[in-house]
mmCIF file of the N, C-alpha and C atoms, coordinates in Angstrom:
data_MODEL
# 
_entry.id   MODEL 
# 
loop_
_atom_site.group_PDB 
_atom_site.id 
_atom_site.type_symbol 
_atom_site.label_atom_id 
_atom_site.label_alt_id 
_atom_site.label_comp_id 
_atom_site.label_asym_id 
_atom_site.label_entity_id 
_atom_site.label_seq_id 
_atom_site.pdbx_PDB_ins_code 
_atom_site.Cartn_x 
_atom_site.Cartn_y 
_atom_site.Cartn_z 
_atom_site.occupancy 
_atom_site.B_iso_or_equiv 
_atom_site.pdbx_formal_charge 
_atom_site.auth_seq_id 
_atom_site.auth_comp_id 
_atom_site.auth_asym_id 
_atom_site.auth_atom_id 
_atom_site.pdbx_PDB_model_num 
ATOM 1   N N  . MET A 1 1  ? 99.830  104.334 99.879  1.00 0.00 ? 1  MET A N  1 
ATOM 2   C CA . MET A 1 1  ? 99.297  105.663 99.973  1.00 0.00 ? 1  MET A CA 1 
ATOM 3   C C  . MET A 1 1  ? 97.798  105.596 99.761  1.00 0.00 ? 1  MET A C  1 
ATOM 4   N N  . ILE A 1 2  ? 97.109  106.353 100.526 1.00 0.00 ? 2  ILE A N  1 
ATOM 5   C CA . ILE A 1 2  ? 95.662  106.429 100.390 1.00 0.00 ? 2  ILE A CA 1 
ATOM 6   C C  . ILE A 1 2  ? 95.309  107.773 99.749  1.00 0.00 ? 2  ILE A C  1 
ATOM 7   N N  . THR A 1 3  ? 94.441  107.712 98.769  1.00 0.00 ? 3  THR A N  1 
ATOM 8   C CA . THR A 1 3  ? 94.021  108.924 98.069  1.00 0.00 ? 3  THR A CA 1 
ATOM 9   C C  . THR A 1 3  ? 92.550  108.799 97.693  1.00 0.00 ? 3  THR A C  1 
ATOM 10  N N  . ASN A 1 4  ? 91.991  109.802 97.096  1.00 0.00 ? 4  ASN A N  1 
ATOM 11  C CA . ASN A 1 4  ? 90.561  109.795 96.791  1.00 0.00 ? 4  ASN A CA 1 
ATOM 12  C C  . ASN A 1 4  ? 90.221  109.146 95.453  1.00 0.00 ? 4  ASN A C  1 
ATOM 13  N N  . VAL A 1 5  ? 91.203  108.549 94.807  1.00 0.00 ? 5  VAL A N  1 
ATOM 14  C CA . VAL A 1 5  ? 90.966  107.834 93.548  1.00 0.00 ? 5  VAL A CA 1 
ATOM 15  C C  . VAL A 1 5  ? 91.574  106.446 93.646  1.00 0.00 ? 5  VAL A C  1 
ATOM 16  N N  . ALA A 1 6  ? 91.066  105.532 92.842  1.00 0.00 ? 6  ALA A N  1 
ATOM 17  C CA . ALA A 1 6  ? 91.537  104.143 92.900  1.00 0.00 ? 6  ALA A CA 1 
ATOM 18  C C  . ALA A 1 6  ? 92.955  103.973 92.354  1.00 0.00 ? 6  ALA A C  1 
ATOM 19  N N  . ARG A 1 7  ? 93.367  104.872 91.478  1.00 0.00 ? 7  ARG A N  1 
ATOM 20  C CA . ARG A 1 7  ? 94.704  104.826 90.875  1.00 0.00 ? 7  ARG A CA 1 
ATOM 21  C C  . ARG A 1 7  ? 95.150  106.249 90.564  1.00 0.00 ? 7  ARG A C  1 
ATOM 22  N N  . VAL A 1 8  ? 96.439  106.405 90.384  1.00 0.00 ? 8  VAL A N  1 
ATOM 23  C CA . VAL A 1 8  ? 96.987  107.662 89.880  1.00 0.00 ? 8  VAL A CA 1 
ATOM 24  C C  . VAL A 1 8  ? 96.495  107.813 88.445  1.00 0.00 ? 8  VAL A C  1 
ATOM 25  N N  . ARG A 1 9  ? 96.199  109.035 88.054  1.00 0.00 ? 9  ARG A N  1 
ATOM 26  C CA . ARG A 1 9  ? 95.728  109.291 86.691  1.00 0.00 ? 9  ARG A CA 1 
ATOM 27  C C  . ARG A 1 9  ? 96.691  110.206 85.951  1.00 0.00 ? 9  ARG A C  1 
ATOM 28  N N  . ARG A 1 10 ? 96.910  109.912 84.689  1.00 0.00 ? 10 ARG A N  1 
ATOM 29  C CA . ARG A 1 10 ? 97.724  110.812 83.858  1.00 0.00 ? 10 ARG A CA 1 
ATOM 30  C C  . ARG A 1 10 ? 96.998  112.139 83.640  1.00 0.00 ? 10 ARG A C  1 
ATOM 31  N N  . ASP A 1 11 ? 95.675  112.079 83.600  1.00 0.00 ? 11 ASP A N  1 
ATOM 32  C CA . ASP A 1 11 ? 94.834  113.269 83.521  1.00 0.00 ? 11 ASP A CA 1 
ATOM 33  C C  . ASP A 1 11 ? 93.852  113.185 84.679  1.00 0.00 ? 11 ASP A C  1 
ATOM 34  N N  . VAL A 1 12 ? 93.977  114.078 85.630  1.00 0.00 ? 12 VAL A N  1 
ATOM 35  C CA . VAL A 1 12 ? 93.180  114.020 86.852  1.00 0.00 ? 12 VAL A CA 1 
ATOM 36  C C  . VAL A 1 12 ? 91.676  113.964 86.582  1.00 0.00 ? 12 VAL A C  1 
ATOM 37  N N  . ASN A 1 13 ? 91.236  114.504 85.466  1.00 0.00 ? 13 ASN A N  1 
ATOM 38  C CA . ASN A 1 13 ? 89.812  114.535 85.135  1.00 0.00 ? 13 ASN A CA 1 
ATOM 39  C C  . ASN A 1 13 ? 89.337  113.361 84.292  1.00 0.00 ? 13 ASN A C  1 
ATOM 40  N N  . ASP A 1 14 ? 90.228  112.440 83.964  1.00 0.00 ? 14 ASP A N  1 
ATOM 41  C CA . ASP A 1 14 ? 89.883  111.333 83.064  1.00 0.00 ? 14 ASP A CA 1 
ATOM 42  C C  . ASP A 1 14 ? 90.148  109.986 83.725  1.00 0.00 ? 14 ASP A C  1 
ATOM 43  N N  . PRO A 1 15 ? 89.110  109.341 84.265  1.00 0.00 ? 15 PRO A N  1 
ATOM 44  C CA . PRO A 1 15 ? 89.301  108.041 84.911  1.00 0.00 ? 15 PRO A CA 1 
ATOM 45  C C  . PRO A 1 15 ? 89.937  106.983 84.000  1.00 0.00 ? 15 PRO A C  1 
ATOM 46  N N  . SER A 1 16 ? 89.767  107.131 82.698  1.00 0.00 ? 16 SER A N  1 
ATOM 47  C CA . SER A 1 16 ? 90.354  106.142 81.785  1.00 0.00 ? 16 SER A CA 1 
ATOM 48  C C  . SER A 1 16 ? 91.872  106.301 81.658  1.00 0.00 ? 16 SER A C  1 
ATOM 49  N N  . SER A 1 17 ? 92.427  107.360 82.250  1.00 0.00 ? 17 SER A N  1 
ATOM 50  C CA . SER A 1 17 ? 93.881  107.565 82.187  1.00 0.00 ? 17 SER A CA 1 
ATOM 51  C C  . SER A 1 17 ? 94.597  106.982 83.408  1.00 0.00 ? 17 SER A C  1 
ATOM 52  N N  . ALA A 1 18 ? 93.887  106.150 84.164  1.00 0.00 ? 18 ALA A N  1 
ATOM 53  C CA . ALA A 1 18 ? 94.462  105.550 85.361  1.00 0.00 ? 18 ALA A CA 1 
ATOM 54  C C  . ALA A 1 18 ? 95.696  104.712 85.019  1.00 0.00 ? 18 ALA A C  1 
ATOM 55  N N  . ILE A 1 19 ? 96.667  104.761 85.899  1.00 0.00 ? 19 ILE A N  1 
ATOM 56  C CA . ILE A 1 19 ? 97.943  104.064 85.692  1.00 0.00 ? 19 ILE A CA 1 
ATOM 57  C C  . ILE A 1 19 ? 97.978  102.833 86.596  1.00 0.00 ? 19 ILE A C  1 
ATOM 58  N N  . ASP A 1 20 ? 98.203  101.662 86.000  1.00 0.00 ? 20 ASP A N  1 
ATOM 59  C CA . ASP A 1 20 ? 98.268  100.415 86.773  1.00 0.00 ? 20 ASP A CA 1 
ATOM 60  C C  . ASP A 1 20 ? 99.624  100.238 87.454  1.00 0.00 ? 20 ASP A C  1 
ATOM 61  N N  . ARG A 1 21 ? 100.695 100.400 86.686  1.00 0.00 ? 21 ARG A N  1 
ATOM 62  C CA . ARG A 1 21 ? 102.042 100.152 87.211  1.00 0.00 ? 21 ARG A CA 1 
ATOM 63  C C  . ARG A 1 21 ? 103.012 101.193 86.702  1.00 0.00 ? 21 ARG A C  1 
ATOM 64  N N  . LEU A 1 22 ? 104.000 101.485 87.541  1.00 0.00 ? 22 LEU A N  1 
ATOM 65  C CA . LEU A 1 22 ? 105.096 102.363 87.152  1.00 0.00 ? 22 LEU A CA 1 
ATOM 66  C C  . LEU A 1 22 ? 106.400 101.789 87.699  1.00 0.00 ? 22 LEU A C  1 
ATOM 67  N N  . SER A 1 23 ? 107.428 101.790 86.872  1.00 0.00 ? 23 SER A N  1 
ATOM 68  C CA . SER A 1 23 ? 108.759 101.484 87.397  1.00 0.00 ? 23 SER A CA 1 
ATOM 69  C C  . SER A 1 23 ? 109.190 102.695 88.207  1.00 0.00 ? 23 SER A C  1 
ATOM 70  N N  . LEU A 1 24 ? 110.238 102.542 88.988  1.00 0.00 ? 24 LEU A N  1 
ATOM 71  C CA . LEU A 1 24 ? 110.744 103.655 89.769  1.00 0.00 ? 24 LEU A CA 1 
ATOM 72  C C  . LEU A 1 24 ? 111.141 104.816 88.871  1.00 0.00 ? 24 LEU A C  1 
ATOM 73  N N  . ALA A 1 25 ? 111.793 104.518 87.754  1.00 0.00 ? 25 ALA A N  1 
ATOM 74  C CA . ALA A 1 25 ? 112.194 105.572 86.819  1.00 0.00 ? 25 ALA A CA 1 
ATOM 75  C C  . ALA A 1 25 ? 110.976 106.281 86.231  1.00 0.00 ? 25 ALA A C  1 
ATOM 76  N N  . ASP A 1 26 ? 109.956 105.516 85.844  1.00 0.00 ? 26 ASP A N  1 
ATOM 77  C CA . ASP A 1 26 ? 108.744 106.126 85.297  1.00 0.00 ? 26 ASP A CA 1 
ATOM 78  C C  . ASP A 1 26 ? 107.988 106.923 86.363  1.00 0.00 ? 26 ASP A C  1 
ATOM 79  N N  . ALA A 1 27 ? 107.997 106.434 87.591  1.00 0.00 ? 27 ALA A N  1 
ATOM 80  C CA . ALA A 1 27 ? 107.340 107.152 88.685  1.00 0.00 ? 27 ALA A CA 1 
ATOM 81  C C  . ALA A 1 27 ? 108.032 108.493 88.934  1.00 0.00 ? 27 ALA A C  1 
ATOM 82  N N  . ARG A 1 28 ? 109.361 108.482 88.924  1.00 0.00 ? 28 ARG A N  1 
ATOM 83  C CA . ARG A 1 28 ? 110.094 109.741 89.094  1.00 0.00 ? 28 ARG A CA 1 
ATOM 84  C C  . ARG A 1 28 ? 109.755 110.728 87.977  1.00 0.00 ? 28 ARG A C  1 
ATOM 85  N N  . ALA A 1 29 ? 109.722 110.232 86.751  1.00 0.00 ? 29 ALA A N  1 
ATOM 86  C CA . ALA A 1 29 ? 109.414 111.098 85.601  1.00 0.00 ? 29 ALA A CA 1 
ATOM 87  C C  . ALA A 1 29 ? 107.994 111.652 85.717  1.00 0.00 ? 29 ALA A C  1 
ATOM 88  N N  . PHE A 1 30 ? 107.040 110.806 86.081  1.00 0.00 ? 30 PHE A N  1 
ATOM 89  C CA . PHE A 1 30 ? 105.666 111.272 86.225  1.00 0.00 ? 30 PHE A CA 1 
ATOM 90  C C  . PHE A 1 30 ? 105.559 112.303 87.347  1.00 0.00 ? 30 PHE A C  1 
ATOM 91  N N  . ALA A 1 31 ? 106.210 112.052 88.483  1.00 0.00 ? 31 ALA A N  1 
ATOM 92  C CA . ALA A 1 31 ? 106.151 112.979 89.620  1.00 0.00 ? 31 ALA A CA 1 
ATOM 93  C C  . ALA A 1 31 ? 106.728 114.344 89.265  1.00 0.00 ? 31 ALA A C  1 
ATOM 94  N N  . ALA A 1 32 ? 107.674 114.380 88.351  1.00 0.00 ? 32 ALA A N  1 
ATOM 95  C CA . ALA A 1 32 ? 108.297 115.634 87.938  1.00 0.00 ? 32 ALA A CA 1 
ATOM 96  C C  . ALA A 1 32 ? 107.512 116.337 86.828  1.00 0.00 ? 32 ALA A C  1 
ATOM 97  N N  . SER A 1 33 ? 106.524 115.663 86.271  1.00 0.00 ? 33 SER A N  1 
ATOM 98  C CA . SER A 1 33 ? 105.790 116.220 85.130  1.00 0.00 ? 33 SER A CA 1 
ATOM 99  C C  . SER A 1 33 ? 104.631 117.108 85.592  1.00 0.00 ? 33 SER A C  1 
ATOM 100 N N  . PRO A 1 34 ? 104.162 117.977 84.714  1.00 0.00 ? 34 PRO A N  1 
ATOM 101 C CA . PRO A 1 34 ? 102.995 118.808 85.035  1.00 0.00 ? 34 PRO A CA 1 
ATOM 102 C C  . PRO A 1 34 ? 101.720 117.992 85.248  1.00 0.00 ? 34 PRO A C  1 
ATOM 103 N N  . ALA A 1 35 ? 101.678 116.771 84.739  1.00 0.00 ? 35 ALA A N  1 
ATOM 104 C CA . ALA A 1 35 ? 100.488 115.928 84.907  1.00 0.00 ? 35 ALA A CA 1 
ATOM 105 C C  . ALA A 1 35 ? 100.281 115.511 86.360  1.00 0.00 ? 35 ALA A C  1 
ATOM 106 N N  . CYS A 1 36 ? 101.358 115.455 87.125  1.00 0.00 ? 36 CYS A N  1 
ATOM 107 C CA . CYS A 1 36 ? 101.269 115.104 88.550  1.00 0.00 ? 36 CYS A CA 1 
ATOM 108 C C  . CYS A 1 36 ? 101.068 116.402 89.323  1.00 0.00 ? 36 CYS A C  1 
ATOM 109 N N  . GLU A 1 37 ? 99.827  116.666 89.675  1.00 0.00 ? 37 GLU A N  1 
ATOM 110 C CA . GLU A 1 37 ? 99.525  117.971 90.255  1.00 0.00 ? 37 GLU A CA 1 
ATOM 111 C C  . GLU A 1 37 ? 98.846  117.842 91.607  1.00 0.00 ? 37 GLU A C  1 
ATOM 112 N N  . GLY A 1 38 ? 98.810  118.939 92.310  1.00 0.00 ? 38 GLY A N  1 
ATOM 113 C CA . GLY A 1 38 ? 98.092  119.019 93.574  1.00 0.00 ? 38 GLY A CA 1 
ATOM 114 C C  . GLY A 1 38 ? 98.602  118.039 94.612  1.00 0.00 ? 38 GLY A C  1 
ATOM 115 N N  . GLY A 1 39 ? 97.667  117.421 95.307  1.00 0.00 ? 39 GLY A N  1 
ATOM 116 C CA . GLY A 1 39 ? 98.007  116.507 96.390  1.00 0.00 ? 39 GLY A CA 1 
ATOM 117 C C  . GLY A 1 39 ? 98.622  115.199 95.940  1.00 0.00 ? 39 GLY A C  1 
ATOM 118 N N  . MET A 1 40 ? 98.564  114.894 94.645  1.00 0.00 ? 40 MET A N  1 
ATOM 119 C CA . MET A 1 40 ? 99.159  113.643 94.171  1.00 0.00 ? 40 MET A CA 1 
ATOM 120 C C  . MET A 1 40 ? 100.683 113.712 94.195  1.00 0.00 ? 40 MET A C  1 
ATOM 121 N N  . ARG A 1 41 ? 101.260 114.874 94.008  1.00 0.00 ? 41 ARG A N  1 
ATOM 122 C CA . ARG A 1 41 ? 102.724 114.991 93.965  1.00 0.00 ? 41 ARG A CA 1 
ATOM 123 C C  . ARG A 1 41 ? 103.375 114.491 95.268  1.00 0.00 ? 41 ARG A C  1 
ATOM 124 N N  . PRO A 1 42 ? 102.938 114.947 96.459  1.00 0.00 ? 42 PRO A N  1 
ATOM 125 C CA . PRO A 1 42 ? 103.579 114.424 97.672  1.00 0.00 ? 42 PRO A CA 1 
ATOM 126 C C  . PRO A 1 42 ? 103.333 112.932 97.879  1.00 0.00 ? 42 PRO A C  1 
ATOM 127 N N  . LYS A 1 43 ? 102.186 112.440 97.436  1.00 0.00 ? 43 LYS A N  1 
ATOM 128 C CA . LYS A 1 43 ? 101.930 110.998 97.536  1.00 0.00 ? 43 LYS A CA 1 
ATOM 129 C C  . LYS A 1 43 ? 102.898 110.221 96.655  1.00 0.00 ? 43 LYS A C  1 
ATOM 130 N N  . MET A 1 44 ? 103.107 110.708 95.437  1.00 0.00 ? 44 MET A N  1 
ATOM 131 C CA . MET A 1 44 ? 104.059 110.062 94.535  1.00 0.00 ? 44 MET A CA 1 
ATOM 132 C C  . MET A 1 44 ? 105.462 110.079 95.129  1.00 0.00 ? 44 MET A C  1 
ATOM 133 N N  . HIS A 1 45 ? 105.876 111.230 95.683  1.00 0.00 ? 45 HIS A N  1 
ATOM 134 C CA . HIS A 1 45 ? 107.215 111.324 96.267  1.00 0.00 ? 45 HIS A CA 1 
ATOM 135 C C  . HIS A 1 45 ? 107.374 110.355 97.442  1.00 0.00 ? 45 HIS A C  1 
ATOM 136 N N  . ALA A 1 46 ? 106.348 110.216 98.265  1.00 0.00 ? 46 ALA A N  1 
ATOM 137 C CA . ALA A 1 46 ? 106.414 109.282 99.393  1.00 0.00 ? 46 ALA A CA 1 
ATOM 138 C C  . ALA A 1 46 ? 106.472 107.836 98.905  1.00 0.00 ? 46 ALA A C  1 
ATOM 139 N N  . ALA A 1 47 ? 105.683 107.514 97.887  1.00 0.00 ? 47 ALA A N  1 
ATOM 140 C CA . ALA A 1 47 ? 105.699 106.156 97.335  1.00 0.00 ? 47 ALA A CA 1 
ATOM 141 C C  . ALA A 1 47 ? 107.051 105.845 96.705  1.00 0.00 ? 47 ALA A C  1 
ATOM 142 N N  . ILE A 1 48 ? 107.627 106.804 96.016  1.00 0.00 ? 48 ILE A N  1 
ATOM 143 C CA . ILE A 1 48 ? 108.958 106.642 95.410  1.00 0.00 ? 48 ILE A CA 1 
ATOM 144 C C  . ILE A 1 48 ? 109.996 106.429 96.510  1.00 0.00 ? 48 ILE A C  1 
ATOM 145 N N  . ALA A 1 49 ? 109.936 107.241 97.562  1.00 0.00 ? 49 ALA A N  1 
ATOM 146 C CA . ALA A 1 49 ? 110.900 107.130 98.667  1.00 0.00 ? 49 ALA A CA 1 
ATOM 147 C C  . ALA A 1 49 ? 110.829 105.761 99.328  1.00 0.00 ? 49 ALA A C  1 
ATOM 148 N N  . ALA A 1 50 ? 109.634 105.204 99.457  1.00 0.00 ? 50 ALA A N  1 
ATOM 149 C CA . ALA A 1 50 ? 109.498 103.875 100.067 1.00 0.00 ? 50 ALA A CA 1 
ATOM 150 C C  . ALA A 1 50 ? 110.206 102.812 99.239  1.00 0.00 ? 50 ALA A C  1 
ATOM 151 N N  . VAL A 1 51 ? 110.045 102.867 97.925  1.00 0.00 ? 51 VAL A N  1 
ATOM 152 C CA . VAL A 1 51 ? 110.711 101.892 97.055  1.00 0.00 ? 51 VAL A CA 1 
ATOM 153 C C  . VAL A 1 51 ? 112.226 102.129 97.065  1.00 0.00 ? 51 VAL A C  1 
ATOM 154 N N  . GLU A 1 52 ? 112.637 103.382 97.047  1.00 0.00 ? 52 GLU A N  1 
ATOM 155 C CA . GLU A 1 52 ? 114.072 103.679 97.102  1.00 0.00 ? 52 GLU A CA 1 
ATOM 156 C C  . GLU A 1 52 ? 114.704 103.182 98.400  1.00 0.00 ? 52 GLU A C  1 
ATOM 157 N N  . ALA A 1 53 ? 113.921 103.156 99.483  1.00 0.00 ? 53 ALA A N  1 
ATOM 158 C CA . ALA A 1 53 ? 114.413 102.705 100.788 1.00 0.00 ? 53 ALA A CA 1 
ATOM 159 C C  . ALA A 1 53 ? 114.401 101.190 100.938 1.00 0.00 ? 53 ALA A C  1 
ATOM 160 N N  . GLY A 1 54 ? 113.904 100.487 99.909  1.00 0.00 ? 54 GLY A N  1 
ATOM 161 C CA . GLY A 1 54 ? 113.963 99.030  99.943  1.00 0.00 ? 54 GLY A CA 1 
ATOM 162 C C  . GLY A 1 54 ? 112.638 98.303  99.931  1.00 0.00 ? 54 GLY A C  1 
ATOM 163 N N  . SER A 1 55 ? 111.530 99.010  99.977  1.00 0.00 ? 55 SER A N  1 
ATOM 164 C CA . SER A 1 55 ? 110.231 98.349  99.872  1.00 0.00 ? 55 SER A CA 1 
ATOM 165 C C  . SER A 1 55 ? 110.129 97.690  98.492  1.00 0.00 ? 55 SER A C  1 
ATOM 166 N N  . SER A 1 56 ? 109.521 96.534  98.433  1.00 0.00 ? 56 SER A N  1 
ATOM 167 C CA . SER A 1 56 ? 109.404 95.854  97.141  1.00 0.00 ? 56 SER A CA 1 
ATOM 168 C C  . SER A 1 56 ? 108.434 96.578  96.210  1.00 0.00 ? 56 SER A C  1 
ATOM 169 N N  . ALA A 1 57 ? 107.462 97.289  96.797  1.00 0.00 ? 57 ALA A N  1 
ATOM 170 C CA . ALA A 1 57 ? 106.488 98.033  95.992  1.00 0.00 ? 57 ALA A CA 1 
ATOM 171 C C  . ALA A 1 57 ? 105.764 99.029  96.872  1.00 0.00 ? 57 ALA A C  1 
ATOM 172 N N  . SER A 1 58 ? 105.223 100.061 96.231  1.00 0.00 ? 58 SER A N  1 
ATOM 173 C CA . SER A 1 58 ? 104.320 101.015 96.880  1.00 0.00 ? 58 SER A CA 1 
ATOM 174 C C  . SER A 1 58 ? 103.000 100.972 96.134  1.00 0.00 ? 58 SER A C  1 
ATOM 175 N N  . TYR A 1 59 ? 101.926 101.110 96.877  1.00 0.00 ? 59 TYR A N  1 
ATOM 176 C CA . TYR A 1 59 ? 100.586 101.037 96.304  1.00 0.00 ? 59 TYR A CA 1 
ATOM 177 C C  . TYR A 1 59 ? 99.868  102.351 96.565  1.00 0.00 ? 59 TYR A C  1 
ATOM 178 N N  . ILE A 1 60 ? 99.231  102.898 95.548  1.00 0.00 ? 60 ILE A N  1 
ATOM 179 C CA . ILE A 1 60 ? 98.437  104.115 95.699  1.00 0.00 ? 60 ILE A CA 1 
ATOM 180 C C  . ILE A 1 60 ? 97.016  103.778 95.292  1.00 0.00 ? 60 ILE A C  1 
ATOM 181 N N  . GLY A 1 61 ? 96.082  103.916 96.255  1.00 0.00 ? 61 GLY A N  1 
ATOM 182 C CA . GLY A 1 61 ? 94.701  103.568 95.990  1.00 0.00 ? 61 GLY A CA 1 
ATOM 183 C C  . GLY A 1 61 ? 93.751  104.271 96.943  1.00 0.00 ? 61 GLY A C  1 
ATOM 184 N N  . ALA A 1 62 ? 92.477  103.965 96.809  1.00 0.00 ? 62 ALA A N  1 
ATOM 185 C CA . ALA A 1 62 ? 91.414  104.625 97.563  1.00 0.00 ? 62 ALA A CA 1 
ATOM 186 C C  . ALA A 1 62 ? 91.180  103.941 98.915  1.00 0.00 ? 62 ALA A C  1 
ATOM 187 N N  . PRO A 1 63 ? 90.802  104.710 99.948  1.00 0.00 ? 63 PRO A N  1 
ATOM 188 C CA . PRO A 1 63 ? 90.629  104.138 101.282 1.00 0.00 ? 63 PRO A CA 1 
ATOM 189 C C  . PRO A 1 63 ? 89.497  103.113 101.373 1.00 0.00 ? 63 PRO A C  1 
ATOM 190 N N  . GLN A 1 64 ? 88.461  103.276 100.599 1.00 0.00 ? 64 GLN A N  1 
ATOM 191 C CA . GLN A 1 64 ? 87.358  102.322 100.655 1.00 0.00 ? 64 GLN A CA 1 
ATOM 192 C C  . GLN A 1 64 ? 87.689  101.012 99.937  1.00 0.00 ? 64 GLN A C  1 
ATOM 193 N N  . ARG A 1 65 ? 88.887  100.953 99.351  1.00 0.00 ? 65 ARG A N  1 
ATOM 194 C CA . ARG A 1 65 ? 89.292  99.761  98.597  1.00 0.00 ? 65 ARG A CA 1 
ATOM 195 C C  . ARG A 1 65 ? 90.639  99.223  99.094  1.00 0.00 ? 65 ARG A C  1 
ATOM 196 N N  . ILE A 1 66 ? 90.872  99.237  100.402 1.00 0.00 ? 66 ILE A N  1 
ATOM 197 C CA . ILE A 1 66 ? 92.170  98.840  100.958 1.00 0.00 ? 66 ILE A CA 1 
ATOM 198 C C  . ILE A 1 66 ? 92.548  97.422  100.531 1.00 0.00 ? 66 ILE A C  1 
ATOM 199 N N  . ALA A 1 67 ? 91.666  96.460  100.704 1.00 0.00 ? 67 ALA A N  1 
ATOM 200 C CA . ALA A 1 67 ? 91.985  95.075  100.348 1.00 0.00 ? 67 ALA A CA 1 
ATOM 201 C C  . ALA A 1 67 ? 92.331  94.957  98.871  1.00 0.00 ? 67 ALA A C  1 
ATOM 202 N N  . GLU A 1 68 ? 91.549  95.620  98.019  1.00 0.00 ? 68 GLU A N  1 
ATOM 203 C CA . GLU A 1 68 ? 91.827  95.587  96.583  1.00 0.00 ? 68 GLU A CA 1 
ATOM 204 C C  . GLU A 1 68 ? 93.152  96.278  96.270  1.00 0.00 ? 68 GLU A C  1 
ATOM 205 N N  . THR A 1 69 ? 93.414  97.398  96.947  1.00 0.00 ? 69 THR A N  1 
ATOM 206 C CA . THR A 1 69 ? 94.676  98.121  96.738  1.00 0.00 ? 69 THR A CA 1 
ATOM 207 C C  . THR A 1 69 ? 95.858  97.215  97.060  1.00 0.00 ? 69 THR A C  1 
ATOM 208 N N  . LEU A 1 70 ? 95.808  96.557  98.215  1.00 0.00 ? 70 LEU A N  1 
ATOM 209 C CA . LEU A 1 70 ? 96.918  95.692  98.623  1.00 0.00 ? 70 LEU A CA 1 
ATOM 210 C C  . LEU A 1 70 ? 97.039  94.448  97.749  1.00 0.00 ? 70 LEU A C  1 
ATOM 211 N N  . ALA A 1 71 ? 95.959  94.089  97.074  1.00 0.00 ? 71 ALA A N  1 
ATOM 212 C CA . ALA A 1 71 ? 96.001  92.965  96.138  1.00 0.00 ? 71 ALA A CA 1 
ATOM 213 C C  . ALA A 1 71 ? 96.538  93.399  94.776  1.00 0.00 ? 71 ALA A C  1 
ATOM 214 N N  . GLY A 1 72 ? 96.858  94.691  94.632  1.00 0.00 ? 72 GLY A N  1 
ATOM 215 C CA . GLY A 1 72 ? 97.428  95.171  93.378  1.00 0.00 ? 72 GLY A CA 1 
ATOM 216 C C  . GLY A 1 72 ? 96.457  95.896  92.484  1.00 0.00 ? 72 GLY A C  1 
ATOM 217 N N  . ASN A 1 73 ? 95.218  96.042  92.917  1.00 0.00 ? 73 ASN A N  1 
ATOM 218 C CA . ASN A 1 73 ? 94.233  96.788  92.132  1.00 0.00 ? 73 ASN A CA 1 
ATOM 219 C C  . ASN A 1 73 ? 94.365  98.258  92.494  1.00 0.00 ? 73 ASN A C  1 
ATOM 220 N N  . ALA A 1 74 ? 95.484  98.848  92.043  1.00 0.00 ? 74 ALA A N  1 
ATOM 221 C CA . ALA A 1 74 ? 95.868  100.216 92.389  1.00 0.00 ? 74 ALA A CA 1 
ATOM 222 C C  . ALA A 1 74 ? 96.998  100.612 91.443  1.00 0.00 ? 74 ALA A C  1 
ATOM 223 N N  . THR A 1 75 ? 97.568  101.790 91.663  1.00 0.00 ? 75 THR A N  1 
ATOM 224 C CA . THR A 1 75 ? 98.828  102.106 90.982  1.00 0.00 ? 75 THR A CA 1 
ATOM 225 C C  . THR A 1 75 ? 99.935  101.508 91.826  1.00 0.00 ? 75 THR A C  1 
ATOM 226 N N  . VAL A 1 76 ? 100.729 100.658 91.213  1.00 0.00 ? 76 VAL A N  1 
ATOM 227 C CA . VAL A 1 76 ? 101.816 99.974  91.912  1.00 0.00 ? 76 VAL A CA 1 
ATOM 228 C C  . VAL A 1 76 ? 103.135 100.484 91.362  1.00 0.00 ? 76 VAL A C  1 
ATOM 229 N N  . ILE A 1 77 ? 103.999 100.935 92.274  1.00 0.00 ? 77 ILE A N  1 
ATOM 230 C CA . ILE A 1 77 ? 105.322 101.406 91.889  1.00 0.00 ? 77 ILE A CA 1 
ATOM 231 C C  . ILE A 1 77 ? 106.348 100.390 92.369  1.00 0.00 ? 77 ILE A C  1 
ATOM 232 N N  . THR A 1 78 ? 107.172 99.937  91.448  1.00 0.00 ? 78 THR A N  1 
ATOM 233 C CA . THR A 1 78 ? 108.189 98.936  91.770  1.00 0.00 ? 78 THR A CA 1 
ATOM 234 C C  . THR A 1 78 ? 109.581 99.430  91.339  1.00 0.00 ? 78 THR A C  1 
ATOM 235 N N  . ALA A 1 79 ? 110.603 98.781  91.843  1.00 0.00 ? 79 ALA A N  1 
ATOM 236 C CA . ALA A 1 79 ? 111.977 99.193  91.538  1.00 0.00 ? 79 ALA A CA 1 
ATOM 237 C C  . ALA A 1 79 ? 112.319 99.024  90.066  1.00 0.00 ? 79 ALA A C  1 
ATOM 238 N N  . SER A 1 80 ? 111.692 98.078  89.411  1.00 0.00 ? 80 SER A N  1 
ATOM 239 C CA . SER A 1 80 ? 112.017 97.858  87.985  1.00 0.00 ? 80 SER A CA 1 
ATOM 240 C C  . SER A 1 80 ? 110.772 97.793  87.129  1.00 0.00 ? 80 SER A C  1 
# 
């Protein structure tokens, strides 16, 4: 997923709240929480759906950092 931040944040206004990794269960919980707001919610749901469909991982990061995102310098959602 491409978004305007390098990682998903627990607090949209606090870059230090960036999330490196989430298990599928934690991703579901975060997506259902009030902290996941605005345009991040559909991105989280799409990333969760990809892992549920069999992808080994989903990556959420910024478009200007595609190579870094794919290398894992992003929020990575995995099945476990």
